[in-house]
C-alpha positions, 0 to 999 in steps of 0.5 A: 499500499503506497501512501499519497504523496502531499504537495507541500508546495501550497501557494495561498493566492488571491486577485487584487488591485494595486493601488497608485502611489498617490492613492497609497500616499492619501491612505497613509495620511488617513491611517496616521490621522486615525492612529492619532485618535487613539480609538484603536490599538492593532497593527496598521497595514503597511504601505507595500501591502494596501490592495483591493482583494477581488477575490481569495483563490485559495490554497493551490499547488504551484502546479495549478498557477499556470491554469490561474494565469491562464483564466484570469488572463482571458477576463476582458474588462475596460478601465474603470474609476474607483473611490473611497466611500466611508470607514467600516469594521468587520466584527467577530462575536461582537468583537471588532477586527479589521478597520476598513475603508468601503470601495465603490466604483462603476466597474468594479462589481462587474470585474469581481463577478468575471473573477468569480465565474473564471474561478469557481473551481479554485475555492469553493468558499465565496463569501459575500463580496464587500469591496474594501481596503484593510486599514488596520487589524484591530487588537482592541477598541480603546472607546467604543463610543468614539469609534462609532463617531469616528465611523459616521464622521470620518472624511476618507480621501475620495478623489476618484482613480482609474483601475485598468489592471489587477494582479495575481498575488501570493501571500507569503507568511512573514514574522507578524504580518504577511507579505505579498508578491505579484505573480502576474498583472492582467489588463491595461 
């Protein structure tokens, strides 16, 4: 009896939109402003890790990456504009875990749905898509009342910017936080 060989070369991959440098600069200014308000404690997303996830594709063996590149490369979309709308949080068991900015754009959901349809056999757990940018992973809310007010009143950078491409990215475990590497870029 032979024991099946387990592929240990597993890659954690996802499709994402990278932000232009001027937008990353604006995000960093918002993060700095929010951090000074001392409403939450946690780990702020580093500038090089700022992105908009379109779809988590799963933990896949390296030998499937060419197929993923191929189906993502066949997705046709026109450039579109997106912009930031408001702050929000994701909670688990009533504890705030993520501080984020909602993202909106005319072509965004269309692109995300095309990726979903193309990637149907990659990862079978698909959640309702919430277009967002993670600003911080929250370890503690210092003041819940001030956080609620902040979520209502904080003015996010709202100038629209163009999305003309998206990337296939890999999440690499690193000490303390993930690091992301771009494996391929698609679009114009």
